[in-house]
Structure formats: C-alpha cells, structure tokens
N, CA, C and O atoms as CSV, one atom per row, in Angstrom:
chain,resi,resn,atom,element,x,y,z
A,1,MET,N,N,-16.457,3.025,8.401
A,1,MET,CA,C,-16.876,4.307,7.892
A,1,MET,C,C,-17.674,4.148,6.604
A,1,MET,O,O,-18.671,4.836,6.385
A,2,VAL,N,N,-17.214,3.222,5.753
A,2,VAL,CA,C,-17.910,2.993,4.491
A,2,VAL,C,C,-19.297,2.433,4.751
A,2,VAL,O,O,-20.266,2.825,4.101
A,3,GLU,N,N,-19.388,1.512,5.710
A,3,GLU,CA,C,-20.695,0.928,6.043
A,3,GLU,C,C,-21.658,1.999,6.547
A,3,GLU,O,O,-22.826,2.020,6.160
A,4,CYS,N,N,-21.177,2.872,7.396
A,4,CYS,CA,C,-22.030,3.957,7.915
A,4,CYS,C,C,-22.470,4.896,6.797
A,4,CYS,O,O,-23.612,5.354,6.776
A,5,THR,N,N,-21.570,5.175,5.882
A,5,THR,CA,C,-21.913,6.040,4.757
A,5,THR,C,C,-22.997,5.403,3.896
A,5,THR,O,O,-23.918,6.083,3.444
A,6,LYS,N,N,-22.885,4.108,3.673
A,6,LYS,CA,C,-23.905,3.404,2.887
A,6,LYS,C,C,-25.256,3.427,3.593
A,6,LYS,O,O,-26.291,3.613,2.954
A,7,LYS,N,N,-25.244,3.238,4.903
A,7,LYS,CA,C,-26.497,3.267,5.666
A,7,LYS,C,C,-27.157,4.637,5.585
A,7,LYS,O,O,-28.374,4.741,5.432
A,8,ILE,N,N,-26.357,5.675,5.688
A,8,ILE,CA,C,-26.895,7.038,5.607
A,8,ILE,C,C,-27.481,7.291,4.216
A,8,ILE,O,O,-28.533,7.915,4.082
A,9,ALA,N,N,-26.798,6.805,3.196
A,9,ALA,CA,C,-27.290,7.001,1.829
A,9,ALA,C,C,-28.609,6.266,1.604
A,9,ALA,O,O,-29.465,6.753,0.865
A,10,LYS,N,N,-28.785,5.104,2.230
A,10,LYS,CA,C,-30.012,4.317,2.061
A,10,LYS,C,C,-31.189,4.890,2.839
A,10,LYS,O,O,-32.335,4.536,2.559
A,11,LEU,N,N,-30.940,5.757,3.801
A,11,LEU,CA,C,-32.028,6.340,4.587
A,11,LEU,C,C,-32.892,7.283,3.758
A,11,LEU,O,O,-34.029,7.572,4.130
A,12,ASP,N,N,-32.374,7.751,2.667
A,12,ASP,CA,C,-33.106,8.653,1.771
A,12,ASP,C,C,-33.555,9.920,2.496
A,12,ASP,O,O,-34.672,10.403,2.310
A,13,LEU,N,N,-32.653,10.444,3.328
A,13,LEU,CA,C,-32.912,11.696,4.036
A,13,LEU,C,C,-32.075,12.805,3.417
A,13,LEU,O,O,-30.997,12.561,2.874
A,14,GLU,N,N,-32.575,13.993,3.505
A,14,GLU,CA,C,-31.828,15.153,3.026
A,14,GLU,C,C,-30.909,15.631,4.150
A,14,GLU,O,O,-31.380,16.009,5.223
A,15,LEU,N,N,-29.611,15.614,3.903
A,15,LEU,CA,C,-28.649,16.075,4.900
A,15,LEU,C,C,-28.475,17.586,4.782
A,15,LEU,O,O,-28.574,18.162,3.699
A,16,THR,N,N,-28.215,18.199,5.915
A,16,THR,CA,C,-27.925,19.631,5.887
A,16,THR,C,C,-26.525,19.832,5.321
A,16,THR,O,O,-25.760,18.877,5.186
A,17,VAL,N,N,-26.204,21.045,5.000
A,17,VAL,CA,C,-24.882,21.357,4.449
A,17,VAL,C,C,-23.795,20.982,5.449
A,17,VAL,O,O,-22.768,20.417,5.072
A,18,GLU,N,N,-24.016,21.291,6.709
A,18,GLU,CA,C,-23.023,20.970,7.740
A,18,GLU,C,C,-22.849,19.459,7.878
A,18,GLU,O,O,-21.724,18.976,8.005
A,19,GLU,N,N,-23.951,18.710,7.855
A,19,GLU,CA,C,-23.874,17.251,7.964
A,19,GLU,C,C,-23.132,16.650,6.770
A,19,GLU,O,O,-22.324,15.736,6.930
A,20,ARG,N,N,-23.411,17.164,5.586
A,20,ARG,CA,C,-22.704,16.673,4.393
A,20,ARG,C,C,-21.216,16.966,4.487
A,20,ARG,O,O,-20.392,16.117,4.147
A,21,ASN,N,N,-20.869,18.157,4.943
A,21,ASN,CA,C,-19.455,18.517,5.078
A,21,ASN,C,C,-18.751,17.632,6.101
A,21,ASN,O,O,-17.634,17.171,5.864
A,22,LEU,N,N,-19.400,17.397,7.233
A,22,LEU,CA,C,-18.804,16.535,8.261
A,22,LEU,C,C,-18.623,15.111,7.748
A,22,LEU,O,O,-17.585,14.489,7.978
A,23,LEU,N,N,-19.625,14.602,7.059
A,23,LEU,CA,C,-19.538,13.256,6.497
A,23,LEU,C,C,-18.417,13.176,5.462
A,23,LEU,O,O,-17.653,12.211,5.431
A,24,SER,N,N,-18.331,14.187,4.630
A,24,SER,CA,C,-17.301,14.220,3.601
A,24,SER,C,C,-15.901,14.279,4.206
A,24,SER,O,O,-15.005,13.551,3.778
A,25,VAL,N,N,-15.715,15.133,5.187
A,25,VAL,CA,C,-14.400,15.267,5.831
A,25,VAL,C,C,-14.012,13.973,6.543
A,25,VAL,O,O,-12.869,13.528,6.442
A,26,GLY,N,N,-14.956,13.371,7.259
A,26,GLY,CA,C,-14.678,12.111,7.948
A,26,GLY,C,C,-14.294,11.007,6.980
A,26,GLY,O,O,-13.342,10.265,7.218
A,27,TYR,N,N,-15.029,10.903,5.899
A,27,TYR,CA,C,-14.746,9.877,4.896
A,27,TYR,C,C,-13.381,10.114,4.253
A,27,TYR,O,O,-12.610,9.172,4.071
A,28,LYS,N,N,-13.081,11.362,3.912
A,28,LYS,CA,C,-11.795,11.679,3.291
A,28,LYS,C,C,-10.633,11.389,4.234
A,28,LYS,O,O,-9.572,10.947,3.791
A,29,ASN,N,N,-10.822,11.632,5.526
A,29,ASN,CA,C,-9.751,11.349,6.488
A,29,ASN,C,C,-9.461,9.860,6.572
A,29,ASN,O,O,-8.301,9.451,6.626
A,30,VAL,N,N,-10.505,9.055,6.584
A,30,VAL,CA,C,-10.315,7.601,6.659
A,30,VAL,C,C,-9.666,7.088,5.378
A,30,VAL,O,O,-8.689,6.341,5.426
A,31,ILE,N,N,-10.208,7.488,4.249
A,31,ILE,CA,C,-9.684,7.031,2.967
A,31,ILE,C,C,-8.287,7.599,2.720
A,31,ILE,O,O,-7.435,6.913,2.155
A,32,GLY,N,N,-8.043,8.831,3.132
A,32,GLY,CA,C,-6.730,9.448,2.946
A,32,GLY,C,C,-5.629,8.690,3.665
A,32,GLY,O,O,-4.529,8.538,3.134
A,33,ALA,N,N,-5.917,8.213,4.868
A,33,ALA,CA,C,-4.924,7.437,5.615
A,33,ALA,C,C,-4.621,6.125,4.901
A,33,ALA,O,O,-3.466,5.704,4.830
A,34,CYS,N,N,-5.650,5.487,4.379
A,34,CYS,CA,C,-5.448,4.234,3.639
A,34,CYS,C,C,-4.638,4.478,2.368
A,34,CYS,O,O,-3.727,3.714,2.049
A,35,ARG,N,N,-4.970,5.534,1.654
A,35,ARG,CA,C,-4.250,5.841,0.424
A,35,ARG,C,C,-2.788,6.149,0.709
A,35,ARG,O,O,-1.906,5.735,-0.044
A,36,ALA,N,N,-2.531,6.866,1.783
A,36,ALA,CA,C,-1.147,7.190,2.141
A,36,ALA,C,C,-0.370,5.919,2.451
A,36,ALA,O,O,0.782,5.771,2.042
A,37,SER,N,N,-1.006,5.005,3.173
A,37,SER,CA,C,-0.371,3.730,3.497
A,37,SER,C,C,-0.065,2.945,2.228
A,37,SER,O,O,1.015,2.370,2.093
A,38,TRP,N,N,-1.015,2.922,1.301
A,38,TRP,CA,C,-0.805,2.208,0.043
A,38,TRP,C,C,0.316,2.840,-0.768
A,38,TRP,O,O,1.107,2.128,-1.388
A,39,CYS,N,N,0.394,4.160,-0.772
A,39,CYS,CA,C,1.449,4.847,-1.523
A,39,CYS,C,C,2.825,4.536,-0.950
A,39,CYS,O,O,3.768,4.268,-1.695
A,40,ILE,N,N,2.936,4.572,0.359
A,40,ILE,CA,C,4.211,4.248,1.010
A,40,ILE,C,C,4.603,2.815,0.702
A,40,ILE,O,O,5.748,2.531,0.353
A,41,MET,N,N,3.632,1.912,0.838
A,41,MET,CA,C,3.853,0.497,0.576
A,41,MET,C,C,4.300,0.279,-0.866
A,41,MET,O,O,5.246,-0.467,-1.119
A,42,SER,N,N,3.632,0.918,-1.797
A,42,SER,CA,C,3.964,0.759,-3.214
A,42,SER,C,C,5.352,1.301,-3.534
A,42,SER,O,O,6.076,0.707,-4.334
A,43,SER,N,N,5.731,2.412,-2.926
A,43,SER,CA,C,7.049,2.975,-3.215
A,43,SER,C,C,8.165,2.091,-2.663
A,43,SER,O,O,9.210,1.950,-3.297
A,44,ILE,N,N,7.958,1.501,-1.501
A,44,ILE,CA,C,8.967,0.594,-0.946
A,44,ILE,C,C,9.074,-0.656,-1.813
A,44,ILE,O,O,10.173,-1.147,-2.071
A,45,LYS,N,N,7.927,-1.170,-2.262
A,45,LYS,CA,C,7.904,-2.339,-3.141
A,45,LYS,C,C,8.614,-2.026,-4.453
A,45,LYS,O,O,9.376,-2.851,-4.958
A,46,THR,N,N,8.374,-0.856,-5.002
A,46,THR,CA,C,9.004,-0.450,-6.254
A,46,THR,C,C,10.518,-0.353,-6.099
A,46,THR,O,O,11.265,-0.685,-7.020
A,47,LYS,N,N,10.963,0.098,-4.944
A,47,LYS,CA,C,12.404,0.172,-4.676
A,47,LYS,C,C,13.015,-1.226,-4.718
A,47,LYS,O,O,14.075,-1.424,-5.313
A,48,GLY,N,N,12.351,-2.194,-4.091
A,48,GLY,CA,C,12.829,-3.577,-4.134
A,48,GLY,C,C,12.843,-4.120,-5.551
A,48,GLY,O,O,13.789,-4.800,-5.949
A,49,ASP,N,N,11.788,-3.821,-6.322
A,49,ASP,CA,C,11.724,-4.268,-7.717
A,49,ASP,C,C,12.863,-3.675,-8.537
A,49,ASP,O,O,13.500,-4.369,-9.329
A,50,TYR,N,N,13.111,-2.382,-8.335
A,50,TYR,CA,C,14.163,-1.697,-9.083
A,50,TYR,C,C,15.519,-2.358,-8.848
A,50,TYR,O,O,16.247,-2.633,-9.802
A,51,PHE,N,N,15.858,-2.611,-7.600
A,51,PHE,CA,C,17.153,-3.216,-7.307
A,51,PHE,C,C,17.216,-4.666,-7.783
A,51,PHE,O,O,18.287,-5.150,-8.149
A,52,ARG,N,N,16.071,-5.365,-7.780
A,52,ARG,CA,C,16.052,-6.741,-8.296
A,52,ARG,C,C,16.351,-6.729,-9.789
A,52,ARG,O,O,17.146,-7.537,-10.266
A,53,TYR,N,N,15.722,-5.820,-10.532
A,53,TYR,CA,C,15.983,-5.723,-11.967
A,53,TYR,C,C,17.424,-5.295,-12.229
A,53,TYR,O,O,18.062,-5.794,-13.156
A,54,LEU,N,N,17.927,-4.393,-11.434
A,54,LEU,CA,C,19.298,-3.921,-11.586
A,54,LEU,C,C,20.293,-5.056,-11.337
A,54,LEU,O,O,21.335,-5.124,-11.989
A,55,ALA,N,N,19.974,-5.940,-10.401
A,55,ALA,CA,C,20.864,-7.057,-10.079
A,55,ALA,C,C,21.022,-8.014,-11.256
A,55,ALA,O,O,22.033,-8.710,-11.353
A,56,LYS,N,N,20.051,-8.058,-12.138
A,56,LYS,CA,C,20.142,-8.951,-13.296
A,56,LYS,C,C,21.268,-8.543,-14.240
A,56,LYS,O,O,21.809,-9.382,-14.960
A,57,PHE,N,N,21.622,-7.266,-14.240
A,57,PHE,CA,C,22.610,-6.772,-15.189
A,57,PHE,C,C,23.978,-6.506,-14.568
A,57,PHE,O,O,24.933,-6.206,-15.285
A,58,LYS,N,N,24.080,-6.610,-13.272
A,58,LYS,CA,C,25.359,-6.372,-12.603
A,58,LYS,C,C,26.149,-7.678,-12.526
A,58,LYS,O,O,25.606,-8.758,-12.758
A,59,THR,N,N,27.415,-7.567,-12.204
A,59,THR,CA,C,28.259,-8.747,-12.068
A,59,THR,C,C,28.983,-8.715,-10.727
A,59,THR,O,O,29.213,-7.653,-10.148
A,60,ASN,N,N,29.328,-9.884,-10.258
A,60,ASN,CA,C,30.134,-10.107,-9.060
A,60,ASN,C,C,29.694,-9.304,-7.845
A,60,ASN,O,O,28.551,-9.426,-7.404
A,61,GLN,N,N,30.598,-8.473,-7.293
A,61,GLN,CA,C,30.319,-7.757,-6.053
A,61,GLN,C,C,29.195,-6.737,-6.221
A,61,GLN,O,O,28.381,-6.555,-5.315
A,62,ASP,N,N,29.146,-6.074,-7.373
A,62,ASP,CA,C,28.064,-5.112,-7.622
A,62,ASP,C,C,26.706,-5.800,-7.561
A,62,ASP,O,O,25.738,-5.253,-7.032
A,63,ARG,N,N,26.654,-7.004,-8.110
A,63,ARG,CA,C,25.403,-7.765,-8.107
A,63,ARG,C,C,24.989,-8.106,-6.682
A,63,ARG,O,O,23.816,-7.997,-6.326
A,64,LYS,N,N,25.960,-8.519,-5.866
A,64,LYS,CA,C,25.663,-8.863,-4.474
A,64,LYS,C,C,25.169,-7.638,-3.707
A,64,LYS,O,O,24.216,-7.733,-2.934
A,65,ASP,N,N,25.806,-6.499,-3.914
A,65,ASP,CA,C,25.396,-5.265,-3.228
A,65,ASP,C,C,23.979,-4.852,-3.606
A,65,ASP,O,O,23.177,-4.491,-2.745
A,66,VAL,N,N,23.679,-4.907,-4.892
A,66,VAL,CA,C,22.346,-4.528,-5.362
A,66,VAL,C,C,21.305,-5.527,-4.869
A,66,VAL,O,O,20.193,-5.138,-4.512
A,67,ALA,N,N,21.659,-6.810,-4.847
A,67,ALA,CA,C,20.733,-7.831,-4.350
A,67,ALA,C,C,20.442,-7.613,-2.866
A,67,ALA,O,O,19.312,-7.811,-2.420
A,68,ASP,N,N,21.447,-7.210,-2.108
A,68,ASP,CA,C,21.233,-6.910,-0.689
A,68,ASP,C,C,20.284,-5.723,-0.509
A,68,ASP,O,O,19.419,-5.741,0.367
A,69,GLN,N,N,20.448,-4.704,-1.333
A,69,GLN,CA,C,19.546,-3.551,-1.262
A,69,GLN,C,C,18.119,-3.951,-1.629
A,69,GLN,O,O,17.155,-3.480,-1.026
A,70,SER,N,N,18.000,-4.821,-2.619
A,70,SER,CA,C,16.680,-5.304,-3.019
A,70,SER,C,C,16.036,-6.090,-1.885
A,70,SER,O,O,14.852,-5.918,-1.597
A,71,LEU,N,N,16.811,-6.944,-1.248
A,71,LEU,CA,C,16.302,-7.730,-0.123
A,71,LEU,C,C,15.831,-6.821,1.004
A,71,LEU,O,O,14.777,-7.061,1.593
A,72,LYS,N,N,16.599,-5.784,1.310
A,72,LYS,CA,C,16.192,-4.837,2.357
A,72,LYS,C,C,14.883,-4.141,1.994
A,72,LYS,O,O,14.014,-3.957,2.847
A,73,GLY,N,N,14.747,-3.758,0.733
A,73,GLY,CA,C,13.521,-3.108,0.283
A,73,GLY,C,C,12.321,-4.028,0.396
A,73,GLY,O,O,11.265,-3.622,0.882
A,74,TYR,N,N,12.479,-5.271,-0.053
A,74,TYR,CA,C,11.381,-6.232,0.034
A,74,TYR,C,C,11.019,-6.546,1.482
A,74,TYR,O,O,9.841,-6.675,1.813
A,75,GLN,N,N,12.025,-6.669,2.344
A,75,GLN,CA,C,11.738,-6.955,3.752
A,75,GLN,C,C,11.006,-5.791,4.413
A,75,GLN,O,O,10.073,-6.006,5.187
A,76,ALA,N,N,11.418,-4.572,4.118
A,76,ALA,CA,C,10.729,-3.404,4.682
A,76,ALA,C,C,9.289,-3.345,4.193
A,76,ALA,O,O,8.375,-3.086,4.977
A,77,ALA,N,N,9.084,-3.583,2.908
A,77,ALA,CA,C,7.728,-3.569,2.353
A,77,ALA,C,C,6.897,-4.701,2.931
A,77,ALA,O,O,5.711,-4.524,3.210
A,78,SER,N,N,7.506,-5.853,3.110
A,78,SER,CA,C,6.790,-7.002,3.668
A,78,SER,C,C,6.370,-6.739,5.109
A,78,SER,O,O,5.259,-7.090,5.506
A,79,ASN,N,N,7.244,-6.127,5.888
A,79,ASN,CA,C,6.895,-5.786,7.274
A,79,ASN,C,C,5.748,-4.782,7.316
A,79,ASN,O,O,4.826,-4.919,8.120
A,80,THR,N,N,5.808,-3.780,6.455
A,80,THR,CA,C,4.737,-2.785,6.398
A,80,THR,C,C,3.429,-3.423,5.957
A,80,THR,O,O,2.371,-3.133,6.515
A,81,ALA,N,N,3.504,-4.288,4.960
A,81,ALA,CA,C,2.292,-4.949,4.459
A,81,ALA,C,C,1.669,-5.845,5.519
A,81,ALA,O,O,0.445,-5.924,5.626
A,82,SER,N,N,2.494,-6.512,6.294
A,82,SER,CA,C,1.971,-7.405,7.333
A,82,SER,C,C,1.192,-6.656,8.398
A,82,SER,O,O,0.219,-7.178,8.941
A,83,THR,N,N,1.611,-5.441,8.699
A,83,THR,CA,C,0.933,-4.685,9.750
A,83,THR,C,C,-0.210,-3.824,9.230
A,83,THR,O,O,-1.203,-3.635,9.933
A,84,ASP,N,N,-0.091,-3.292,7.999
A,84,ASP,CA,C,-1.063,-2.313,7.510
A,84,ASP,C,C,-2.099,-2.857,6.536
A,84,ASP,O,O,-3.169,-2.266,6.389
A,85,LEU,N,N,-1.808,-3.962,5.871
A,85,LEU,CA,C,-2.714,-4.469,4.841
A,85,LEU,C,C,-3.210,-5.866,5.190
A,85,LEU,O,O,-2.534,-6.621,5.889
A,86,SER,N,N,-4.388,-6.199,4.699
A,86,SER,CA,C,-4.914,-7.549,4.913
A,86,SER,C,C,-4.124,-8.525,4.036
A,86,SER,O,O,-3.553,-8.119,3.024
A,87,PRO,N,N,-4.085,-9.800,4.413
A,87,PRO,CA,C,-3.324,-10.781,3.629
A,87,PRO,C,C,-3.829,-10.949,2.193
A,87,PRO,O,O,-3.087,-11.402,1.322
A,88,THR,N,N,-5.086,-10.586,1.949
A,88,THR,CA,C,-5.642,-10.747,0.605
A,88,THR,C,C,-5.648,-9.453,-0.200
A,88,THR,O,O,-6.196,-9.416,-1.302
A,89,HIS,N,N,-5.051,-8.402,0.328
A,89,HIS,CA,C,-5.000,-7.123,-0.389
A,89,HIS,C,C,-4.123,-7.288,-1.638
A,89,HIS,O,O,-3.066,-7.916,-1.561
A,90,PRO,N,N,-4.541,-6.737,-2.782
A,90,PRO,CA,C,-3.769,-6.908,-4.023
A,90,PRO,C,C,-2.313,-6.451,-3.936
A,90,PRO,O,O,-1.435,-7.092,-4.513
A,91,ILE,N,N,-2.045,-5.368,-3.232
A,91,ILE,CA,C,-0.658,-4.906,-3.098
A,91,ILE,C,C,0.147,-5.901,-2.270
A,91,ILE,O,O,1.301,-6.187,-2.588
A,92,HIS,N,N,-0.455,-6.426,-1.213
A,92,HIS,CA,C,0.221,-7.412,-0.372
A,92,HIS,C,C,0.518,-8.679,-1.176
A,92,HIS,O,O,1.610,-9.238,-1.076
A,93,LEU,N,N,-0.449,-9.127,-1.965
A,93,LEU,CA,C,-0.249,-10.322,-2.780
A,93,LEU,C,C,0.810,-10.095,-3.855
A,93,LEU,O,O,1.631,-10.977,-4.110
A,94,GLY,N,N,0.799,-8.922,-4.488
A,94,GLY,CA,C,1.810,-8.604,-5.495
A,94,GLY,C,C,3.205,-8.558,-4.901
A,94,GLY,O,O,4.169,-9.011,-5.518
A,95,LEU,N,N,3.304,-8.014,-3.711
A,95,LEU,CA,C,4.590,-7.973,-3.020
A,95,LEU,C,C,5.087,-9.383,-2.728
A,95,LEU,O,O,6.257,-9.696,-2.949
A,96,ALA,N,N,4.193,-10.230,-2.232
A,96,ALA,CA,C,4.578,-11.609,-1.928
A,96,ALA,C,C,5.049,-12.331,-3.189
A,96,ALA,O,O,6.025,-13.080,-3.149
A,97,LEU,N,N,4.366,-12.109,-4.294
A,97,LEU,CA,C,4.759,-12.735,-5.558
A,97,LEU,C,C,6.134,-12.253,-6.000
A,97,LEU,O,O,6.987,-13.066,-6.356
A,98,ASN,N,N,6.360,-10.947,-5.983
A,98,ASN,CA,C,7.657,-10.408,-6.396
A,98,ASN,C,C,8.778,-10.843,-5.457
A,98,ASN,O,O,9.895,-11.108,-5.901
A,99,PHE,N,N,8.483,-10.916,-4.174
A,99,PHE,CA,C,9.487,-11.342,-3.200
A,99,PHE,C,C,9.832,-12.813,-3.414
A,99,PHE,O,O,10.987,-13.206,-3.253
A,100,SER,N,N,8.842,-13.626,-3.774
A,100,SER,CA,C,9.105,-15.049,-4.001
A,100,SER,C,C,9.969,-15.260,-5.244
A,100,SER,O,O,10.745,-16.214,-5.303
A,101,ILE,N,N,9.841,-14.385,-6.229
A,101,ILE,CA,C,10.665,-14.475,-7.437
A,101,ILE,C,C,12.102,-14.087,-7.126
A,101,ILE,O,O,13.039,-14.614,-7.725
A,102,PHE,N,N,12.269,-13.161,-6.184
A,102,PHE,CA,C,13.587,-12.674,-5.815
A,102,PHE,C,C,14.415,-13.831,-5.299
A,102,PHE,O,O,15.573,-13.644,-4.928
C-alpha cells in the first residue's frame, strides 16, 4: 500500500476529492491494523516486563508465581511477534532481548 501511495504521489497528477478520500481510507485501514498489532504486542511485552521486575523484589513462592506469570507473558508476546512482526522489527528485537534477560 505504501509503495502504491508513493507511485501515485510521484505521478504529479491532481486527484479528485473522491480519489483522495479513497486513498486516505485505504491507507488508514492498512496502517491502523499494523498499529493495533503493535499496541497489542507492546502491552503483552509490558506485562512480561512488569512481572519480571516484580519478581526481583519477591521471595520464595511469591517469586516463583510472579516469574511464572512473567514467563507466560513473554511467551504470549513471543508467539504474537513471530506471526505478526518481521524478525528485524524493533519491537520483536526488544522482546527477544528482554526475554533473554529473563
């Protein structure tokens, strides 16, 4: 979609109001889906981070329980990242780094 938008912009043609609206709506739909995926991914990653930090201050059984919750959060985020994001995406790389520290 981005490539097509760039090609249209380089044509140096005047688009009608309807064409501009259609292009805008199409672009927003594509980008909106990506943004939603990134937001979901980031919130799951943040949940894993939160429980990892919490585990540093807990003791014994509480620590184990919080660590298990952190592991579940990281695994869920990792599964989502593997299917929705490219391996070189910054969020995917940040998740891998945080998971490796865990």
